[in-house]
C-alpha positions as CSV (number, residue, x, y, z in Angstrom):
1,M,-9.1,-42.2,18.6
2,F,-6.4,-44.5,17.2
3,E,-5.2,-47.4,19.2
4,L,-1.6,-48.6,19.6
5,A,-2.4,-51.8,17.7
6,D,-3.7,-49.8,14.7
7,I,-0.6,-47.6,14.6
8,I,1.7,-50.6,14.7
9,T,-0.3,-52.1,11.8
10,W,0.1,-49.0,9.7
11,L,3.9,-48.7,10.3
12,P,5.0,-50.8,7.3
13,A,2.7,-48.8,5.0
14,F,3.9,-45.5,6.5
15,A,7.5,-46.6,6.0
16,L,6.9,-47.1,2.2
17,V,5.5,-43.5,1.9
18,L,8.4,-42.2,4.1
19,M,11.0,-43.9,1.9
20,R,9.7,-42.4,-1.4
21,V,9.6,-38.9,0.1
22,G,13.0,-39.4,1.7
23,G,14.5,-40.5,-1.6
24,M,13.4,-37.3,-3.2
25,M,14.9,-35.3,-0.3
26,L,18.3,-37.1,-0.8
27,S,18.7,-36.3,-4.5
28,A,16.6,-33.2,-5.4
29,P,18.5,-29.9,-5.7
30,L,18.2,-27.5,-2.7
31,F,16.6,-30.2,-0.6
32,S,19.7,-32.3,-0.6
33,S,22.0,-29.4,0.1
34,T,24.1,-29.6,3.3
35,T,23.2,-26.0,4.0
36,I,19.9,-27.2,5.2
37,P,20.3,-28.9,8.6
38,V,19.6,-32.7,8.7
39,R,17.0,-32.2,11.4
40,I,15.1,-29.8,9.3
41,R,15.1,-32.1,6.3
42,A,14.1,-35.0,8.5
43,I,11.2,-33.0,9.9
44,L,10.1,-32.0,6.4
45,V,10.2,-35.6,5.2
46,A,8.1,-36.8,8.1
47,A,5.6,-33.9,7.7
48,I,5.1,-34.6,4.0
49,A,4.7,-38.4,4.7
50,V,2.2,-37.8,7.5
51,V,0.1,-35.6,5.1
52,V,0.3,-38.0,2.2
53,F,-0.2,-41.3,4.2
54,P,-4.0,-40.9,4.9
55,I,-4.6,-40.4,1.1
56,V,-2.6,-43.3,-0.2
57,R,-3.2,-45.8,2.6
58,P,-6.5,-47.2,1.3
59,D,-4.7,-48.3,-1.9
60,M,-2.1,-50.2,0.0
61,Q,-3.9,-53.5,0.5
62,H,-1.1,-55.9,-0.6
63,L,1.7,-55.2,1.8
64,P,4.4,-57.8,2.0
65,P,3.8,-60.3,4.9
66,T,7.5,-60.5,5.8
67,L,10.1,-58.0,7.1
68,L,12.3,-58.9,4.1
69,G,9.5,-58.2,1.6
70,T,8.8,-54.9,3.3
71,A,12.5,-53.9,3.1
72,V,12.6,-54.7,-0.6
73,A,9.4,-52.7,-1.2
74,A,10.9,-49.8,0.8
75,G,14.0,-49.9,-1.4
76,A,11.8,-49.7,-4.5
77,E,10.0,-46.7,-3.1
78,M,13.3,-45.0,-2.3
79,I,14.4,-45.6,-5.9
80,I,11.3,-43.8,-7.2
81,G,12.0,-40.8,-4.9
82,L,15.6,-40.7,-6.0
83,T,14.6,-40.8,-9.6
84,V,12.3,-37.8,-9.1
85,G,15.1,-35.8,-7.5
86,L,17.9,-36.9,-9.9
87,A,15.7,-36.0,-12.9
88,V,15.6,-32.3,-11.7
89,N,19.2,-32.5,-10.6
90,L,20.4,-33.3,-14.1
91,L,19.3,-29.8,-15.1
92,F,21.7,-28.3,-12.5
93,V,24.4,-30.6,-13.7
94,G,24.0,-29.4,-17.2
95,L,24.3,-25.8,-16.0
96,Q,27.3,-26.7,-14.0
97,M,29.0,-28.3,-17.0
98,G,28.4,-25.3,-19.2
99,A,29.8,-22.9,-16.5
100,S,32.9,-25.1,-16.0
101,L,33.5,-25.0,-19.8
102,I,33.3,-21.2,-19.7
103,A,35.7,-21.1,-16.8
104,Q,38.2,-23.4,-18.6
105,Q,38.2,-21.1,-21.6
106,M,38.6,-18.0,-19.5
107,G,41.6,-19.5,-17.7
108,L,39.7,-19.7,-14.3
109,G,39.5,-23.5,-14.2
110,L,42.1,-23.8,-11.4
111,A,40.1,-21.4,-9.2
112,R,38.0,-23.9,-7.3
113,I,35.9,-23.7,-4.2
114,F,33.6,-26.2,-2.3
115,N,30.0,-25.9,-3.6
116,P,27.6,-27.1,-0.9
117,A,24.7,-27.1,-3.4
118,M,26.4,-29.8,-5.4
119,M,28.4,-31.4,-2.6
120,E,31.7,-31.2,-4.5
121,E,34.5,-28.8,-5.5
122,D,33.5,-26.5,-8.3
123,D,34.8,-23.7,-10.5
124,L,34.0,-20.3,-9.2
125,L,31.7,-19.6,-12.2
126,A,30.0,-23.0,-11.8
127,A,29.2,-22.3,-8.2
128,F,27.9,-18.9,-9.1
129,Y,25.7,-20.2,-11.8
130,V,24.3,-22.9,-9.5
131,L,23.5,-20.4,-6.8
132,V,21.7,-18.1,-9.3
133,A,19.8,-21.1,-10.7
134,T,18.8,-22.1,-7.2
135,A,17.5,-18.6,-6.5
136,L,15.6,-18.7,-9.8
137,M,14.1,-22.0,-8.9
138,L,12.8,-20.6,-5.6
139,A,11.5,-17.5,-7.4
140,M,9.5,-19.6,-9.9
141,N,8.3,-22.0,-7.1
142,G,10.4,-24.8,-8.5
143,H,10.7,-26.4,-5.1
144,H,6.9,-26.7,-5.0
145,L,7.0,-28.4,-8.4
146,I,9.4,-31.0,-7.0
147,I,7.2,-31.7,-4.0
148,S,4.1,-31.8,-6.3
149,A,5.9,-34.3,-8.6
150,V,6.4,-36.6,-5.6
151,L,2.8,-36.2,-4.5
152,D,1.5,-36.8,-8.0
153,S,3.6,-40.0,-8.2
154,F,1.5,-41.4,-5.4
155,R,-1.7,-40.8,-7.5
156,A,-0.3,-42.2,-10.7
157,L,1.9,-44.8,-9.0
158,P,0.6,-46.0,-5.6
159,P,3.0,-48.0,-3.5
160,M,3.5,-51.6,-4.5
161,T,2.3,-51.0,-8.0
162,V,5.6,-50.3,-9.8
163,T,5.9,-51.7,-13.3
164,M,9.1,-51.1,-15.2
165,Q,8.6,-50.1,-18.9
166,P,11.2,-50.2,-21.7
167,E,10.2,-46.7,-22.7
168,L,11.8,-45.4,-19.4
169,L,15.2,-45.7,-21.0
170,D,14.1,-43.3,-23.7
171,T,13.0,-40.8,-21.0
172,V,16.3,-41.1,-19.1
173,R,18.2,-40.7,-22.3
174,G,16.2,-37.6,-23.1
175,L,16.9,-36.1,-19.7
176,L,20.6,-36.7,-20.2
177,L,20.5,-35.2,-23.6
178,S,18.6,-32.2,-22.3
179,S,21.4,-31.7,-19.7
180,F,24.1,-31.6,-22.4
181,V,22.0,-29.3,-24.5
182,I,21.6,-26.8,-21.7
183,A,25.4,-27.0,-21.1
184,L,26.0,-26.1,-24.8
185,K,23.4,-23.3,-24.8
186,V,24.9,-21.7,-21.7
187,S,28.6,-22.0,-22.8
188,V,28.5,-21.6,-26.6
189,P,28.1,-17.7,-26.7
190,V,31.1,-17.2,-24.4
191,V,33.2,-19.9,-25.9
192,V,32.7,-18.6,-29.5
193,V,33.7,-15.0,-28.4
194,L,36.8,-16.3,-26.6
195,F,37.7,-18.4,-29.7
196,L,37.6,-15.2,-31.7
197,V,39.7,-13.5,-29.1
198,S,42.3,-16.3,-29.4
199,L,42.3,-15.8,-33.2
200,L,42.9,-12.1,-32.7
201,M,45.7,-12.7,-30.2
202,G,47.3,-15.1,-32.6
203,F,47.1,-12.6,-35.4
204,L,48.6,-9.9,-33.2
205,G,51.4,-12.2,-32.1
206,K,52.5,-12.7,-35.7
207,T,52.1,-9.1,-36.8
208,V,53.5,-7.4,-33.6
209,P,56.2,-9.7,-32.2
210,Q,57.1,-7.1,-29.5
211,L,53.7,-7.8,-27.9
212,N,53.8,-10.2,-25.0
213,I,50.7,-12.4,-25.8
214,L,50.8,-14.2,-22.4
215,V,50.8,-11.0,-20.4
216,V,48.1,-9.3,-22.5
217,G,46.0,-12.4,-23.5
218,F,45.2,-13.7,-20.0
219,P,43.4,-10.5,-18.6
220,L,41.9,-9.9,-22.0
221,R,40.2,-13.3,-22.1
222,I,38.9,-12.9,-18.6
223,G,37.6,-9.4,-19.3
224,V,35.9,-10.3,-22.6
225,G,34.5,-13.5,-21.1
226,L,33.0,-11.6,-18.2
227,L,31.5,-9.0,-20.5
228,T,30.0,-11.7,-22.7
229,M,28.6,-13.5,-19.6
230,V,26.9,-10.3,-18.5
231,A,25.5,-9.6,-22.0
232,T,24.1,-13.2,-22.3
233,F,23.0,-13.7,-18.7
234,G,19.4,-13.0,-19.4
235,I,19.4,-15.7,-22.1
236,T,20.9,-18.1,-19.6
237,L,18.1,-17.6,-17.2
238,V,15.5,-18.1,-19.9
239,V,17.2,-21.4,-21.0
240,F,17.3,-22.6,-17.4
241,S,13.6,-21.7,-16.7
242,R,12.4,-23.4,-19.9
243,G,14.6,-26.4,-19.2
244,Y,13.2,-26.7,-15.7
245,R,9.6,-26.8,-16.9
246,D,10.5,-29.3,-19.7
247,T,12.2,-31.5,-17.1
248,V,9.1,-31.4,-14.9
249,D,6.9,-32.4,-17.9
250,A,9.3,-35.2,-18.8
251,L,9.2,-36.4,-15.2
252,A,5.4,-36.4,-15.2
253,G,5.5,-38.6,-18.4
254,M,8.0,-40.9,-16.8
255,I,5.8,-41.4,-13.7
256,G,2.8,-42.1,-16.0
257,R,4.8,-44.8,-17.8
258,L,5.7,-46.4,-14.5
259,G,2.1,-46.5,-13.5
260,A,0.9,-47.8,-16.9
């Protein structure tokens, strides 16, 4: 039976674990969505922290003696959690950029709605792609991989043992590059087809002056763009699923470098 004095003694250590899990919850896709009530997210953070704390507590023998030191340590733990979530979120950002580029080329760039998954206004196509990617992430247990990455970080990187390595910049740069690559892979097929449509409409405009290019071209670009999206949608899902697993692997390597 735990005494009150023991619980009070453990509070600073528990706060460090709580802050790392909370940082992940603030930045990771799906978990950070406003569609999930704040109470549910708070309960989930507390539940994960309670489960993890008995495992990592024996390694936490050098807690800061002052409140200021504990606050600084808690901030460092939150940064680790935020890094885990943001690394995965970059994948969704890349998908969003690719979909926005498609929408601009199709002439749907001005049709914008609020996307609760990304907490900002989005193109219709970008919001659709993000929702499909979120469903795919749930189908492939991607949310479990995010939680597992946080739990593995406690094994490779116990609280109060963070060491910054220069190689981390290479990992972050690699994640940003992967985000742009995914955006290109998603958008290039549709953009290329729409470019060919633009060439065709320019040719028709010169050879058939009676044809109103503005009236014919706008619905034609939308129709051809949608057909191309449907034809290449399976490839988009494969690109996202592979990118997700590559991101998780890169995240594991980044945590290993931090704990080195």
